[in-house]
C-alpha positions in Angstrom: 46.1 10.1 -18.3 43.2 8.0 -17.4 45.3 7.2 -14.2 45.1 10.8 -13.1 41.7 11.8 -14.3 40.7 8.9 -11.8 42.7 10.5 -8.7 40.7 13.8 -9.4 37.1 12.5 -9.5 35.1 13.8 -7.1 34.5 10.9 -4.9 37.6 9.6 -4.5 39.0 13.3 -3.5 36.4 13.3 -1.0 37.3 9.9 0.5 40.7 10.8 0.2 40.6 14.1 2.3 38.2 12.8 4.8 41.2 9.8 5.3 43.5 13.0 5.8 41.4 14.9 7.9 41.0 11.7 10.1 44.8 11.3 10.3 44.9 14.7 11.7 42.2 14.6 14.0 44.0 11.1 15.7 47.7 12.5 15.5 46.3 15.7 17.1 44.3 13.7 20.1 47.5 12.2 20.3 49.6 15.4 20.9 47.2 17.0 22.9 47.8 17.0 26.6 45.9 14.7 29.1 42.6 16.6 30.6 43.2 16.4 34.7 39.7 17.0 35.9 40.3 20.0 38.4 37.6 21.9 39.9 36.2 24.6 37.5 38.0 23.5 35.0 35.8 22.2 32.7 32.9 25.1 33.7 32.4 28.3 31.5 34.6 31.3 32.0 32.9 34.8 32.4 35.7 37.2 34.2 35.8 35.0 37.2 32.1 35.0 37.9 30.4 31.9 38.7 27.3 31.9 36.5 24.6 29.3 36.8 23.5 27.3 33.8 20.2 28.3 32.6 18.4 26.6 29.8 17.2 28.7 26.8 15.0 27.5 24.3 16.0 29.1 21.0 12.9 29.9 18.5 12.9 30.2 14.8 10.5 33.1 14.5 13.3 35.7 14.1 14.8 33.3 11.3 11.6 33.4 9.6 12.0 37.3 9.2 15.1 37.0 8.5 14.9 34.5 5.7 11.8 36.5 4.6 13.6 39.6 4.0 16.5 37.7 2.5 14.1 36.3 0.0 12.2 39.5 -0.8 15.3 41.5 -1.1 17.5 39.1 -3.7 14.4 38.7 -5.7 13.8 42.0 -6.0 17.5 42.5 -7.3 17.1 39.6 -9.6 14.0 41.1 -11.3 15.7 44.8 -11.3 18.9 43.4 -12.9 17.2 41.8 -15.8 14.7 44.4 -16.5 15.1 45.3 -20.1 15.3 49.1 -21.2 12.5 50.9 -22.7 9.2 51.8 -21.8 8.7 48.9 -19.3 11.5 50.6 -16.6 8.3 52.3 -15.3 6.9 49.0 -14.4 10.5 48.1 -12.4 10.3 51.6 -10.4 6.3 50.1 -9.4 7.8 47.1 -8.5 10.3 48.7 -6.4 7.7 50.7 -4.9 5.7 47.5 -4.0 8.7 46.1 -2.6 9.2 48.9 -0.5 6.0 48.7 1.0 6.1 45.0 1.3 9.8 45.5 3.5 8.0 48.5 5.5 5.3 45.8 6.4 7.6 43.3 7.8 9.8 45.7 9.5 7.2 47.4 11.2 5.0 44.4 12.0 3.7 44.0 15.9 
């Protein structure tokens, strides 16, 4: 039984699956046809149009906006889901109103 437990241990399973993935990669590389460098074969296809390459620089501004919204909504859900019954429910409703105002401030920012 100890031999089976060692075979399913996470580090050994990781190495085993890494080897299987590597073998599949090598097998696929052998089976794939050779690349013939014909004109236009490696260019981006856009419905037959030639589109010149343009360097685009992405920013994190939108990511931080979405991350903040995600955090606010999930913390609000966690707090509301764990509110006990009784008179303290009114504080939960007040908390939801404050969360609503903060989300509105986030959405309507300039």
